[in-house]
C-alpha positions in Angstrom: 24.6 -10.2 17.3 20.7 -10.1 16.5 21.4 -9.9 12.8 23.6 -13.1 12.9 21.1 -15.0 15.1 18.3 -13.9 12.7 20.4 -15.2 9.8 21.4 -18.6 11.5 17.5 -19.2 12.1 16.7 -18.3 8.5 19.4 -20.9 7.3 19.0 -23.4 10.0 16.7 -25.7 7.9 17.9 -25.3 4.2 21.5 -24.1 4.7 23.2 -21.0 3.3 26.3 -19.0 4.0 26.8 -16.3 6.7 29.6 -13.8 6.0 30.6 -11.3 8.6 33.4 -8.7 7.7 35.0 -5.7 9.3 36.5 -3.0 7.3 38.7 -0.1 8.3 37.1 3.1 6.7 38.5 6.5 6.6 35.7 9.1 6.0 37.1 12.2 4.4 35.1 15.5 4.1 33.7 14.8 0.6 32.7 11.3 1.6 30.2 12.7 4.2 27.7 13.9 1.5 24.4 12.1 2.2 25.8 11.3 5.8 26.0 14.7 7.3 25.6 13.1 10.9 29.1 11.5 10.5 32.2 13.6 11.0 35.5 13.0 9.0 37.4 10.4 10.9 38.4 6.7 11.1 35.7 4.3 11.3 35.2 0.4 11.3 32.4 -0.8 9.1 30.6 -4.1 10.0 29.0 -6.0 7.2 26.7 -9.1 7.8 25.4 -11.1 4.8 23.5 -14.2 4.6 22.4 -16.4 1.6 19.6 -18.7 3.0 17.7 -20.6 0.4 14.2 -19.4 -0.1 14.7 -16.2 1.9 12.2 -13.3 1.6 13.5 -10.1 0.5 13.3 -7.3 3.2 14.3 -3.9 3.2 15.8 -2.5 6.3 15.8 1.3 6.8 16.6 3.7 9.6 13.6 4.8 11.7 
């Protein structure tokens, strides 16, 4: 929800596109390389993408 609110505010003045998608994902054993904290199973992947004009580029990492 916060990602969508932030994207809305970034696009409020100059416009842009907010895309929200959900994907069904099946994580197999070999898929978990680099994601050892996740067990093979069925998952839902949420993707939030915005394209505001004049946006700053930020890198979001896990802390």
